[in-house]
GUDO-153176 format. One record per residue: y, z, x of N, C-alpha, C, O, CB in turn. Coordinates in steps of 0.001 Angstrom, whole numbers, padded with zeros to 6 digits, always signed. Glycine has a CB too. Layout:
N
YZXYZXYZXYZXYZX...
! end
This chain:
140
-106199+000428-050568-105528+001709-050435-105863+002548-051671-105857+002040-052792-103979+001526-050269-106152+003818-051461-106516+004716-052552-105294+005481-053056-104486+005971-052267-107607+005696-052097-105173+005574-054363-104129+006390-054974-104458+007856-054716-105556+008305-055042-104004+006100-056509-103512+008617-054130-103817+010021-053818-103978+010899-055055-104575+011972-054969-102731+010592-052948-103457+010465-056202-103530+011286-057415-104745+010982-058273-105330+011883-058874-102289+011094-058234-105130+009684-058331-106209+009323-059261-107398+008635-058597-108375+008321-059276-105667+008429-060331-107341+008397-057305-108417+007777-056524-108693+006317-056882-109676+005749-056407-109672+008565-056701-107855+005703-057702-108059+004284-057986-107520+003451-056821-106731+003930-056006-107364+003880-059322-107958+002214-056765-107536+001330-055693-106165+000731-056026-105943+000209-057118-108582+000213-055462-105261+000823-055060-103915+000270-055209-103839-000972-054334-104118-000904-053137-102801+001321-054817-103462-002112-054921-103345-003310-054075-102230-003145-053045-101200-002530-053320-103081-004560-054942-102451-003699-051865-101455-003647-050808-100824-005036-050714-101517-006033-050512-102088-003201-049434-099516-005084-050863-098791-006340-050798-097985-006403-049513-097430-005400-049063-097877-006507-052020-097928-007573-048935-097121-007787-047744-095869-008528-048200-095946-009673-048644-097910-008592-046629-094732-007880-048090-093475-008437-048573-092468-008603-047447-092553-007918-046428-092893-007555-049660-091503-009522-047627-090431-009645-046635-089627-008349-046549-089544-007587-047513-089501-010827-046984-089045-008119-045392-088235-006927-045159-086770-007269-045446-086253-008247-044907-088415-006399-043692-086089-006473-046294-084696-006783-046633-083716-006374-045529-083801-005285-044961-084315-006091-047930-082791-007284-045252-081726-007023-044290-080403-007482-044892-080369-008155-045922-082002-007741-042932-079324-007105-044228-077987-007581-044593-077303-008086-043328-077569-007603-042228-077140-006447-045279-076434-009050-043500-075548-009512-042438-074152-009577-043028-073986-009785-044229-075998-010907-041859-073146-009397-042175-071774-009332-042658-070897-010294-041877-070847-010257-040648-071228-007904-042552-070210-011151-042608-069191-012013-042023-067883-011248-042189-067321-011190-043283-069141-013460-042713-067403-010661-041094-066183-009858-041138-065011-010748-040744-064926-011213-039607-066286-008610-040195-064116-010978-041687-062928-011787-041431-061861-010890-040812-061507-009847-041362-062404-012463-042747-061356-011318-039654-060377-010512-038935-059539-011415-038042-060084-012176-037242-061072-009408-038101-058237-011339-038170-057307-012101-037320-057646-013592-037240-057732-014159-036151-057298-011516-035920-057835-014209-038383-058120-015655-038472-059418-016070-037800-059582-017227-037413-056991-016432-037862-060329-015135-037662-061636-015430-037097-062676-014542-037755-062413-013895-038768-061637-015235-035565-063865-014523-037161-064933-013648-037642-065455-012818-036475-065359-013224-035317-066085-014473-038296-066001-011665-036790-066512-010747-035773-067987-011025-035529-068783-011083-036466-066300-009273-036199-068343-011196-034263-069731-011320-033845-070039-010211-032851-069147-009694-032179-070010-012719-033225-071309-009857-032768-071745-008836-031817-072699-009448-030801-073424-010397-031101-072421-007655-032549-072687-008895-029604-073710-009234-028624-074796-008180-028738-074527-006991-028563-073125-009309-027161-076021-008600-029032-077123-007678-029297-077610-006982-028030-077760-007601-026976-078274-008419-029947-077853-005680-028161-078396-004877-027064-079918-005031-026982-080504-004932-025904-078019-003390-027245-080547-005274-028137-082006-005336-028217-082485-006764-028481-081733-007592-028995-082519-004398-029317-083761-007050-028121-084290-008392-028378-084310-008701-029875-084520-007791-030678-085703-008528-027795-084104-009922-030262-083717-011024-029395-082255-010892-028967-081370-010662-029791-083946-012365-030102-082022-011041-027664-080686-010903-027104-079844-012120-027449-080363-013219-027644-080751-010709-025584-078549-011908-027520-077616-012991-027809-076569-012532-028805-076488-011352-029146-078358-014219-028344-075780-013470-029260-074702-013190-030211-075211-013351-031630-076042-014214-031916-073493-014118-029965-074692-012496-032527-075142-012492-033914-074049-011941-034814-073072-011351-034352-076431-011669-034068-074237-012146-036095-073411-011447-037075-073815-009978-037070-074980-009665-036826-073565-012073-038505-072882-009075-037333-073278-007681-037498-074221-007568-038697-074069-008283-039687-072030-006765-037684-075178-006678-038596-076106-006497-039711-077318-005716-039290-077422-005254-038153-076530-007831-040277-078243-005573-040232-079457-004833-039940-080275-004581-041179-080054-005184-042229-079127-003533-039278-081225-003678-041039-082173-003398-042098-081563-002501-043175-080749-001622-042894-083419-002752-041523-081982-002753-044411-081586-001916-045544-082520-000717-045558-083740-000880-045568-081642-002710-046913-081960+000481-045557-082773+001694-045597-083319+001928-047006-082708+001523-047995-081949+002911-045132-084464+002580-047083-085048+002930-048374-084061+003805-049145-083521+004765-048595-086413+003661-048192-083825+003479-050409-082907+004253-051246-081447+003862-051076-080568+004502-051654-083061+005708-050944-081170+002822-050294-079799+002399-050009-079534+001058-050695-080400+000183-050708-079556+002290-048470-078350+000899-051259-077996-000398-051833-077669-001370-050714-077362-000959-049595-076800-000269-052811-077735-002654-051018-077405-003663-050014-075939-003555-049616-075595-003736-048448-077714-005076-050541-075089-003265-050570-073659-003121-050276-073409-001948-049331-072634-002069-048381-072860-002929-051577-074051-000830-049584-073903+000334-048718-074452+000038-047321-073868+000453-046320-074620+001554-049329-075570-000678-047257-076152-001049-045962-075193-001937-045176-075038-001766-043967-077501-001770-046159-074547-002885-045857-073608-003783-045176-072422-003012-044608-072019-003244-043468-073112-004871-046140-071871-002112-045383-070734-001304-044923-071150-000418-043750-070415-000295-042770-070179-000435-046079-072328+000196-043853-072849+001068-042782-073097+000283-041499-072667+000698-040423-074152+001753-043232-073787-000845-041610-074099-001641-040420-072830-002163-039748-072739-002176-038520-075013-002813-040792-071858-002589-040539-070595-003070-039962-069932-001961-039156-069482-002196-038034-069637-003573-041072-069869-000769-039708-069248+000354-039010-070042+000733-037766-069460+000944-036702-069128+001560-039943-071368+000820-037890-072200+001197-036748-072064+000227-035582-072003+000651-034427-073647+001279-037171-072015-001070-035873-072057-002066-034805-070699-002529-034306-070593-003037-033190-072814-003240-035269-069655-002361-035115-068328-002871-034729-067239-001811-034719-066143-002053-034215-067921-003971-035657-067533-000632-035274-066511+000402-035383-065472+000110-036453-064470+000818-036551-065829+000575-034066-065697-000922-037257-064722-001306-038278-065137-000816-039659-066291-000954-040062-064545-002820-038297-064184-000247-040369-064377+000070-041782-064063-001197-042556-062935-001689-042525-063471+001281-042250-065056-001720-043245-064879-002989-043940-064751-002779-045441-065210-001783-046001-066042-003926-043639-064116-003749-046062-064079-003853-047519-064836-005124-047872-064463-006218-047448-062590-003875-048082-065896-004972-048647-066662-006140-049042-065852-006980-050015-065303-006460-050986-068003-005729-049667-065777-008273-049755-065047-009202-050610-065984-009789-051655-065673-009818-052846-064399-010325-049773-067141-010256-051186-068128-010817-052110-069458-011028-051391-069535-011060-050163-067621-012152-052712-070499-011170-052207-071793-011563-051675-071735-013061-051416-071304-013827-052278-072963-011190-052655-072163-013478-050241-072061-014874-049840-073301-015669-050251-073208-016595-051056-071852-014971-048335-074453-015311-049701-075689-016050-049973-076854-015235-049410-076654-014376-048551-075648-017502-049342-078069-015501-049892-079269-014877-049337-080067-015936-048598-080317-017023-049120-080130-014210-050453-080463-015606-047376-081238-016496-046524-082644-015923-046403-082817-014744-046091-080570-016668-045117-083657-016769-046653-085016-016239-046751-086083-017071-046053-087270-016884-046319-085379-016101-048173-085699-017972-045181-086697-018751-044449-087627-017779-043719-087154-016948-042944-086014-019747-043441-088936-017868-043952-089866-016933-043300-089782-016936-041773-090246-015993-041132-091273-017260-043711-089203-017971-041188-089104-018060-039735-087716-017708-039215-087412-017970-038050-089474-019447-039283-086872-017123-040051-085491-016832-039639-085423-015744-038564-084457-015690-037803-084665-016407-040850-086428-014884-038496-086483-013806-037504-087856-013855-036852-088875-013740-037534-086208-012394-038156-087886-014025-035538-089167-014165-034825-090010-012891-034872-091217-012949-034634-088913-014549-033375-089411-011763-035168-090134-010495-035145-090982-010275-036395-092083-009729-036318-089160-009356-034989-090458-010707-037558-091165-010514-038821-090449-011295-039914-089336-011784-039713-091257-009003-039189-091090-011409-041067-090461-012115-042189-089401-011200-042816-089712-010156-043389-091533-012548-043260-088156-011622-042690-087049-010885-043292-086285-011789-044239-086342-013014-044132-086108-010319-042211-085580-011179-045155-084597-011898-045961-083265-011222-045691-083202-010005-045518-084963-011891-047512-082201-012014-045654-080889-011423-045411-079930-011794-046528-079722-012971-046824-080330-011875-044055-079354-010776-047139-078256-010981-048065-076986-010838-047254-076735-009798-046645-078300-009971-049273-076186-011895-047252-074989-011952-046421-073768-011653-047286-073622-012176-048391-074854-013340-045730-072906-010806-046758-071657-010451-047420-070478-010935-046593-070555-011020-045367-071570-008929-047648-069393-011250-047277-068121-011503-046618-067292-010245-046790-067216-009684-047883-067389-012773-047206-066666-009800-045698-065885-008568-045721-064576-008771-044977-064441-009685-044163-066681-007402-045105-063625-007912-045267-062349-007883-044552-062241-006561-043818-062829-005558-044223-061145-008081-045522-061479-006575-042731-061270-005350-041956-059951-005456-041208-059369-006535-041090-062448-005101-040965-059499-004337-040715-058335-004285-039837-058735-003468-038624-059602-002599-038709-057076-003669-040561-058103-003747-037499-058405-002986-036293-059002-003858-035217-059003-005086-035301-059343-001852-036609-059513-003182-034195-060097-003862-033045-061590-003581-033038-061993-002419-032981-059429-003402-031707-062433-004630-033095-063876-004386-033069-064344-003906-031702-063895-004390-030663-064631-005649-033456-065262-002938-031731-065839-002393-030501-067344-002301-030696-067810-001717-031674-065225-000988-030145-068099-002867-029780-069547-002806-029872-070048-001377-029792-069601-000605-028943-070178-003637-028779-070968-001021-030666-071554+000316-030687-072966+000214-031245-073395-000863-031660-070687+001304-031533-073683+001319-031256-075053+001390-031753-075909+000389-030975-076092+000554-029769-075111+001102-033290-076436-000641-031636-077258-001613-030905-076492-002887-030562-077096-003944-030379-078488-001967-031720-075163-002792-030473-074320-003916-030062-073665-003600-028723-073011-002568-028579-073244-004224-031135-073837-004485-027746-073190-004303-026446-071684-004471-026547-070919-003737-025921-073754-005287-025429-071268-005451-027345-069848-005692-027557-069653-006391-028886-070590-006949-029457-069248-006527-026407-068434-006352-029365-068051-007042-030590-066742-007763-030299-065813-007192-029728-067908-006044-031808-066689-009031-030702-065498-009845-030435-065195-010738-031617-066051-010986-032465-065686-010692-029168-063957-011219-031661-063523-012139-032707-063673-013570-032193-063267-013887-031075-062047-011848-033136-064262-014424-033025-064452-015830-032698-063902-016691-033831-063850-016266-034985-065951-016143-032447-063498-017890-033484-063085-018875-034479-064145-019970-034525-065074-019984-033717-061668-019468-034147-063997-020872-035464-064921-021993-035588-064979-022805-034288-066009-023400-033970-064506-022896-036761-063884-022826-033550-063781-023656-032353-064386-023028-031097-064652-023744-030132-062349-023972-032096-064610-021715-031080-065115-021099-029846-066368-020242-030057-066571-019250-029357-064032-020249-029228-067199-020626-031016-068415-019863-031306-069414-019927-030153-069620-020991-029569-069067-020380-032583-070032-018795-029824-071126-018820-028846-072411-019284-029534-072434-019480-030749-071327-017412-028196-073470-019456-028760-074783-019739-029343-075250-018476-030059-075103-017370-029538-075823-020194-028243-075813-018642-031256-076185-017496-032086-077700-017391-032230-078404-018400-032208-075532-017603-033470-078197-016158-032377-079626-015902-032575-079959-015911-034065-079083-016027-034922-080034-014549-031940-081260-015785-034342-081794-015837-035707-081360-017157-036355-081343-018199-035700-081301-014606-036556-081011-017105-037635-080493-018284-038328-078978-018159-038524-078403-018767-039427-081202-018470-039694-078351-017365-037667-076930-017079-037846-076028-018289-037631-074919-018336-038163-076521-015989-036911-076492-019270-036855-075693-020491-036719-075590-021200-038074-074520-021671-038458-076315-021440-035652-076709-021268-038785-076704-021885-040112-075785-021111-041055-075022-021715-041809-078135-021947-040689-075852-019782-041020-075021-018962-041894-073541-019208-041602-072744-019414-042517-075362-017468-041722-073186-019185-040326-071787-019380-039935-071333-020803-040273-070209-020999-040736-071600-019100-038422-072192-021791-040046-071848-023167-040420-071621-023281-041923-070672-023933-042360-072958-024139-039979-072490-022647-042722-072316-022665-044177-070997-022003-044570-070293-022486-045456-073497-021955-044872-070672-020907-043914-069422-020191-044198-068210-021076-043906-067330-021229-044753-069344-018892-043368-068165-021653-042711-067010-022463-042343-066921-023763-043145-065828-024304-043309-067059-022778-040868-068046-024273-043644-068034-025511-044429-067650-025259-045890-067334-026197-046621-069403-026185-044365-067678-023990-046312-067382-023669-047710-068546-023990-048628-068349-024178-049829-066150-024420-048169-069763-024056-048085-070942-024443-048854-071204-023506-050041-071573-023972-051119-072158-024471-047947-071022-022227-049859-071321-021272-050943-070068-020561-051391-070122-019723-052291-072369-020245-050495
! end
């Protein structure tokens, strides 16, 4: 790639794409969304971090967009970076734990949003089963 200002060659690097996922604690359970877009299935609310946006701001935005809930971030949980965690491309996800009040409603790219407990979890897409298992086990 050529630098537009000085015509020197700029190396092109292929890097993982940053994402966030949010474990929203609500009514003794956590909020999951049913995805509207492939891969279809149940997942934690989350999405891509926009350029110029902090991970915390992205987590709050994605939670609101997909669940209609205004969340308060409690803490950063863990970062998941297995190159195979997303079949579409290499992503890394920084996961946050958040609290909210209200009734979750699926919006944006979520068909629905519901509260689940450890005992009634659906099958999850991506590596979200591992994330949820780590959360419920107290691993991090």
